[in-house]
N, C-alpha and C positions, 0 to 999 in steps of 0.2 A: 086708106092710107097706103101709100106705096113705100115699101122698105127699099133701102139702098143696099143692094147685095154686097158690093165690094166693101162697103163700110162695115157690114156685119162680119164679113170674113176677116177683115183687118182687126176688128175688135176681138173676135174669138182667138185669132192667132196671138194677139198681144196678151190676152188672158192666159192662153196656154203657155206662152213664153214666161209670163210672170210666174205661173204655177210651177213650171219646170225649174225656173230659176230658184224659186223658194225651196222646191224639193231638193234641188242640187245643193243648195246651201245647207239645208237640214242634213242631207246625206253626208256632205263634207264634214259638218260638225260632228255627226254621229260617228263617221269613220275615224276622225281624229280622236274622239273620246274612246272609241273602241280600241284604237291603237294604243292609247295610254293605259287602258285597262288591261290590254293584252300584255304590255310590257310589265305592268305591275304584277299581273298574274304569273308571268314567267319568273319575275324576281322572287315572288312569294314561293313559287314552286322550288326554285333553287335553294331558297332559305330553308324550306322544309326538308329538302334532300340533305342539306348540310347539317341541319340539326339531327336528322335521323342518323347520319353518319357519326356525328359527335355522340349521340346517345348510344349507338352500337359500340363505339370505342370505350365510352365510360362503363358500359355494361361489361365489356371484356376486361377492362382494368379492375372493375369491382370483383369479378369472378376470380381474377388472378390474385387480388389482395386477399380475398377470402381464403383462397388456397394457401397463400403464404402465411396468413394468420393461423390457419389450422396447423400448418407445419411448425410454425414458431411455438404455438401453444403446446403441441406434442413434444417439441424439443425442450421447452422450459420445464414441462412436467418431468421429462426424463432427467434433465439436469438437476431439478429439485430433489428427485429421488437419489441421484448420485451425491448431491450435497448433503442430504440427510445421512446417507450411508457414511460419507467422509467424516461428518461431524461425530457420528456415533463411534467410528473407528478412532478418531482423534481423542475423544474422551476416554476410550478404553486404553489407548496408548499413554495418555497423560496419567491415568490412574496407575498403570504399570510402571511408568517412569517415576512417579512419586513414590511408589512402594519400593522400587529398586534403589532410588536415591536415598530415601530414609534409611533403608537397610545398610547401604554403603556408608552413609554418614555415621550411623551408630557404630558400625564395625571400625571405621577409620578413627572415630573419636576414642573408642576403647583402646585400640592399639596405639594411636598417636599419643593418647594421654599417658599410657604407660611409658612409652619411649621418651616423651618430652619431660615427664616427671623425673625420670632417671637423669636425662641430660640437664634438666633444670637444677637438680641438686648439685650436679658436678659444676655447672656454670656458676651457681650461687657460691659454692666453695671457692671457685677460682676468682670470681669478680667481687666478692663481698669486701675484701680488703681494699681493692681499687676504688670501689664506689664510696666506701667510708672515707678513704683518703681524699676523694674529690668533694664529698659532701661536708665533711667536718670543718674545713677552712671556710666554706661558704656559710655554714651555720654560725660560726664564730663571727664572721664579718657582718652577717645580717644582724646578729645580736648587738654588736658594737655600733653598727650604723643606726639601729633603732635607739640605742642609749644616747648616742651623740645628738641625734635629732631632738629627742625629748629634752636633753639637757639644754640645748640651744633655745628651744621655745620656753622652757621653764625659766631660764636665765633672763630671756627677753621680757617675759611677763613680770618677773620680780623686779627687774631694773625699771620697767615702766611704772610699776606701783610705787617703788621707792622714790622715783623722780617726782611723781605727783605728791607724795607725802612730804618730801623735802621742800617742794615749792610752797606747800601750805604752811610749813614751819619757817619759811624764809623771813617772813615779816617779823615774827617774834624774835628770831635770831638777830636780825638787823637792828631791831630796837635795843636788844641787850648789848650788842656790840657798840652801838652809839652811846649808850649810857656808860659802858665801861670805858670807852675812849674819852668821854667827857671827864670822868673821874680821874683817869690817868693823866690827862693833859693838865689838870689843875695841880697834880702832884709833881709833874715833870717839867714845869716851866723854867726851871733854873738852868739845867745842863743840856746843851745841844747834843752831846754824845749820848746821853741817856735817852733823849727824845728819839734820836736815830735808831738806837737799839730797840726801843719800844715799838717804833714803826715797823722795823723788820720783823719783830716778834709777831705783831698783829698780822702782817702780810703772810708769814709762814703758817700761822694758825688758820687763816682763811684758805690757804692752799691745801692744808691737811683736811679741813672740813669739807672742801669741795670733792674729796675723793681722789685727787691726783697724788701720785707717789713720787717722793723725792728720789732723785737719781734716775728716774725713768721718764715721767711726764714733765718734770721741771728740775732746774738746778739753781742753787742760790749762790750769788756773788762769784760767778766764774771770772777769772782774770784773763783778759785777752788784750792784745796790742793791735792798734789800728795801723794804717799804711804808713803813718809818720813815726811809728814806734812808741806811741804814747799808750800807757796802760789805761784800759777801760774795764770797769768792774760794775756792770749793771746788777741791781739788787736781785732780780730773778729773771730767768729765761724759761718760758713755758713752751714745751714742744707740742706741735699740732700734728695730726695725721697728715701724711703726705710730705713729711720732712720739712715742715715750715715751723717758724718760731714766733713767739710774741715776747717782747721785753717789757718788764714791769719795773718802774722806778718809784720808790717810796719818797714822798715829800712830807717832811715834818717841820712845820713852822707854825707853832701854836701860841707863841708868847703874846703877840699882838691880838690874836683872836680871843685868847683866854682873858686878857685884860679888858677887852671890849665887852665880854660877857658879864663882867663884874662892875663895869663902869656905869654909874647912874646918870652922868652928864651926857646928854645925847650928842652934843658937839664933839666932845672928846671920844665918845664911842664911835662916831662916824670917822674921825681921824684914825683911830686904831684899826678899824675895819679896812680903811683905805691902805694903811700900812700892810695889813695882812694880804690884801689884794695885790699890792705892788710886789710884795715878796713872792707871791705865787706867779705873777707875770714874769718876774726875773728868773724864777726857776724854770718856767716853760721855755723861755728864750735860751737859757743855758742848756737845757736838755735837748732842744732842737738842734743845737750846734754840735752835739756829740756824735751825730751820724752813726748810730748803732748799726744801721743796715749795711754799713760798709765793713764791719768787722769780719775777719776771715773765719770761716766755719760756721757762720750764723746766716741762716736763710730766713730772715725776719720778714714779717708783713710790712706794709707801708706806713705803719704808725707804732707809737710807743704808748703804753698805758702808764699814766701818772697817777699813782695811788696816794690818796690823802686818808690816813687812818681815822681821823675824826670826822664823822658824818656831818656834825654841826658846822665845822670849819669849811667843809666842802660846800654845803648849802648856803652858808653866809657869803662866800665868794661869788657863787652863781647868782644869788639874789641881788648882790651889789652891782654886778655886771652881767645882764642876761645873755649877752652874746659871747660870754667867755668861752663856752664850750665850742662855739663855731670858730672863734678866733684861734683857739688852741688846735682845733682840727686842721686849720689851714697850715699850721706848722707841723702837721703829722703827729700831734699829741692828743690823746684822748684822756680827759679827766675822769677819774672814778673815785667813788667813796666805797665804804665797806659793802653796802648793799649792791651797788652796780657791779663791783668787782667780783663779788661772790656769785652773782648771776652769770657773769661771763665765764668764770672758772667752772661752774657747774655745767654750763653749755659745752665747754671744752671736754670736760669729763665724759659727758654724754656722747660727744663725737668719737672719743676713744673707744667707748663701749660699742658704738655702731661699727667702727672700724674693726674691732676685734670680732664682732659677730659676722662681719663680712668675710674676714679671713677664715673663720670657722666654717662659714657656708661654702667657701671655695674648697676647703679641705674635705668637707662632706661631699661636695659634688665630685671631687677627684676620687674619693673612696667609692662613691656610687658608680662612677665609670669603671673603676677596677673591678668592683663587684659584678657589674653587668658583664664585663669581659669574662670573668670567671664562670658566670652562669652560662654564657654562650659556649665556653669550652666544655662545661658539664653536659649541656644539651647535645653538642656534637658527639661527645663520647657516648651518651645515652643512645643516640640514633645509631652509632656504630655498633653498639651491643645488639640492638634490634636487628640490624642488617646481618650481623654474624649469626644470630639465632635463626633468621630466615634462611640464610645460606646453608646452615647446618641442617635445617629441616629439608631443604631441597636435595641436599647431598644424601640424606637418609632415605628419602623417597626413591632416588635414583638407584641407590645400592639395594634397596628392598625389591625394586622391580627386577633387577638383575638376579636377585636371589630366588624369587618365587614365581616369576612370570616369563613368558617367552619360551621358544623352543630351546631345549638343552639347558634350562635353568638349573641352578645348583641343587635346589630342593629335589627336583625329579631325579637328577643324577645320583644324589646321595641316597634317596629312597630306593633307587634301582639296585643299590648294593645289597639290600636285604634279599632281593630275588636271587642274587648270586651266592647266598649262603652266609652273608655277614650277620652276626648276631650282636648288636650293640646292647650296652647296658641301659642306655637312656634313649628316649624317643623325642623327635621334634615336637614343638608345641602344635596343638591342633590348629591354631590360627595361621601358622605358617603352612601347614599341610593343605588347608582349605583355601589358601591364597586370599585371605580376608584383609582388605585394606581398611 
């Protein structure tokens, strides 16, 4: 077999080139990798050097801190010793101060007690009369104030109990009055004059039983003239608190009613009761026209009380005409029997009691204000006495300091006279010599 030489050479050269190319590629890759490793190695080296520098710096700082800690510990130990010494010295000084203070207090209290005792006796003698003159009126006013308050409350309690008791007895009294009125009407049917006198007597008796006082809370048959000069003489004027008045007019027309009470024929009885009602209506109309509210000197309320002494006559008229009370009220007339009038009068009496208690309360309040002002004056005078005592004590302290302390004080100068040959018969007190406060 014949080999072709150029082909072999060409094949070997190609293989060599391929091998070189592969080696070059491998070298290139290894070089690149080595370069990366070199960079990383240099970076790691720099990091190690930086960390070594940081470690050296931290070690230096640690050593410095240890040194500072040692110095600080030594300083704190020294300061603690100084603090302990200072505390011990302070306790010793406090003990000494307490001892000196207690001794000075005892000495001062002893001397001041003697001086103030003497001055107190003199002040007591000078001010005892003044204090008594201030206190005695206040004691009397306090006692009077207490008595007045107790009297007011006792009186109020008694009035309340009496009012309750009187209300409980009102029913029995009304029944008795009704029975008495019935018996009297039977006996007084003949004369209108006697009937009128009897009605006025019943009215005045009710006024007295109510507790009102004649001449003070009510007046009977006062003569007054109206604007036209006509004489008007109401039966009773009852005065109210607040300068108001109520006029009471007594109506006695019992003849028809009494006859009806004894009449057995119902028809005649109704006729007689109608006559009784007509008479009452006529009287209401006439009373309304008298215009009592226009009388000079009378401050009356807006109505007049029409009093019927016989309770039965009053009830008979109302039962015959149920709206009689309303009709009369429209004419400013209020119909009343003995029971209703007594209740009204008792209410007025109670109003006067309340008004009197109110005036007493105002008087008590006024006296309490005056008493308070007196007490304020006493308190101010008492404070003035304390101020004067304190002022005297300070003046005494100043004078004593000038006497026993300081250069050239009087005690030293007086005592120096003995050295000059003076022979006194008496010696200064030891407390003055030793300058004990």
